[in-house]
C-alpha positions in Angstrom: 106.6 150.1 176.3 110.8 151.7 175.3 112.2 148.2 175.3 109.1 147.0 172.7 109.3 150.3 170.8 112.7 149.5 170.4 113.0 146.3 168.9 109.6 147.9 166.2 109.7 150.9 166.0 106.4 153.0 165.6 105.0 150.9 162.2 106.4 147.7 163.4 104.1 148.3 166.9 101.4 150.0 164.6 101.4 146.3 162.4 101.7 144.1 165.6 98.7 145.6 166.6 96.7 145.4 163.6 97.9 141.6 163.3 96.3 141.2 167.2 93.1 142.4 166.0 92.9 140.1 163.1 94.2 137.0 165.5 91.0 137.6 167.8 89.2 136.9 164.8 91.0 133.5 163.3 91.5 132.2 166.6 90.9 133.9 169.4 93.0 131.3 172.8 96.4 132.9 169.8 98.4 135.0 170.9 99.4 136.7 167.8 99.4 135.5 163.6 101.7 136.8 161.6 99.6 138.0 158.3 99.7 136.5 155.1 98.7 133.4 156.7 97.3 131.0 154.5 94.9 128.4 156.2 92.7 126.0 154.4 90.2 124.0 155.8 90.0 125.9 159.3 87.3 124.3 160.5 89.6 120.8 161.1 92.2 123.5 163.3 92.5 123.8 166.7 95.2 126.0 168.4 95.9 126.2 172.2 96.6 129.6 174.3 99.3 131.4 173.1 99.9 130.0 169.9 102.2 132.3 167.5 103.8 132.4 163.9 105.9 134.1 161.6 104.8 135.4 157.9 104.1 133.3 155.7 103.4 130.5 157.1 100.4 127.5 155.6 98.2 125.2 157.8 96.5 122.4 155.2 93.8 120.4 156.5 91.8 118.2 154.6 88.9 116.0 155.5 89.6 112.6 153.7 86.2 111.0 155.9 83.8 114.0 155.7 83.9 114.1 159.6 84.2 116.9 161.3 87.5 116.5 163.3 90.3 117.6 164.0 92.9 117.2 161.6 95.8 119.4 163.5 96.1 120.0 166.8 98.2 122.5 168.0 98.9 122.7 172.0 99.2 125.9 174.4 102.2 127.8 174.1 103.4 126.9 170.4 105.8 129.3 168.3 106.0 128.1 164.8 108.4 131.2 163.0 108.3 132.0 159.5 107.0 130.3 156.1 105.8 127.0 158.5 104.1 124.7 156.6 101.6 121.8 158.6 99.7 119.3 156.2 97.2 117.0 157.2 94.7 114.8 156.4 94.8 112.1 159.5 96.1 114.1 162.4 99.0 115.7 163.3 99.8 116.8 167.2 102.3 119.4 168.5 102.2 119.4 171.7 102.8 122.6 174.5 105.7 124.7 174.1 107.1 123.5 171.0 109.3 125.6 169.0 109.2 125.4 165.1 112.0 127.6 163.5 111.5 129.0 160.0 111.2 126.5 156.7 110.0 123.5 158.5 107.1 121.1 156.6 105.3 118.6 158.4 102.8 115.9 157.0 101.3 113.3 157.8 100.5 112.2 154.1 101.7 111.1 150.9 101.0 110.7 147.3 101.2 107.1 146.8 102.6 104.0 148.7 106.5 103.0 147.9 106.3 99.7 149.9 105.1 96.5 149.3 103.4 94.7 146.2 101.3 97.0 145.9 103.3 100.0 145.3 102.5 102.7 143.3 103.7 102.7 139.8 106.4 105.2 138.6 104.3 105.2 135.2 101.5 107.1 136.8 101.3 110.8 137.2 102.2 111.8 141.1 99.3 113.9 141.1 96.8 111.0 140.4 98.1 108.8 142.8 95.9 108.1 145.9 96.8 109.6 149.4 98.5 107.4 151.9 98.8 108.7 155.6 99.9 108.3 158.9 99.2 110.2 162.3 102.7 112.2 163.1 102.9 113.2 167.1 105.1 116.2 168.4 105.0 115.6 172.3 105.9 119.3 175.1 108.9 120.7 174.6 109.9 119.6 171.0 112.9 122.2 169.5 112.2 121.9 165.9 115.9 123.7 164.1 115.3 124.9 160.8 114.4 123.3 156.9 113.7 120.1 159.3 111.3 117.7 157.0 108.8 115.9 158.8 107.1 112.3 157.2 103.9 110.6 158.0 104.1 108.5 161.3 106.9 109.8 163.2 106.3 110.0 166.7 109.1 112.9 167.9 109.5 112.2 171.8 109.1 114.7 174.8 111.8 117.2 175.3 114.3 116.3 171.9 115.6 118.3 169.5 115.7 118.4 165.6 118.5 120.1 163.8 119.1 122.2 160.9 118.1 120.9 157.8 117.4 117.0 159.3 114.5 114.7 157.9 112.7 112.7 160.3 111.1 109.5 158.7 111.6 107.5 162.1 110.4 107.9 165.4 112.7 109.8 167.8 112.6 109.2 171.4 112.3 111.3 174.6 115.0 113.6 175.6 117.3 113.5 172.4 119.2 114.9 169.7 118.7 113.5 166.3 120.4 115.3 163.2 120.8 114.4 159.3 118.9 113.1 157.3 117.2 110.7 157.6 117.6 111.6 160.9 119.7 109.5 163.9 120.2 110.3 167.0 123.6 111.7 168.2 123.1 112.9 172.4 120.6 112.0 174.9 120.3 113.9 178.4 120.9 111.6 181.3 118.9 112.9 184.0 121.2 111.1 186.9 124.3 113.4 185.6 122.6 116.2 184.3 123.9 116.5 180.8 123.6 115.5 177.6 125.3 112.5 176.9 127.2 111.4 173.2 125.6 108.1 171.4 128.4 106.3 170.1 
């Protein structure tokens, strides 16, 4: 208790108690949700045990099929920090023990299609273009750094690390470190040597 008091002070502890009470009514399995938080489509969102958020997070889930199905599924012991924005119209899965730093954007959809002969025209307004989506999966024990963007159709493999300010537009295999825009793999873990090996 003394350690907690030293970290948060009296007013901080009172605030945490307030957040804890509100969390129970919002997501009963969660550990603590810090307010303010913006949630749209709560019935399409499922969170596991010990879910934790920072301040000013945003969770948007909209069903295009009008079915009562989970669009954002968050596993156990997941922590997202301040200003994380997750938006889904098809499916975003975040598996157990994922750590997400602040100001991260994760989406499974885009306004318009920009490949092939039937691509949307730049002469139309972006907001009027049909939404296109593809499932996003973030496997267990992934660590995502600050200011990362994760785009539709991506799977990030177990135990991987995404460096700050990266844009992930393709799959990242398990046990990898990826950085850059677009994100590229720079290291992979060698279980025989018990060390991260540089990718040349």
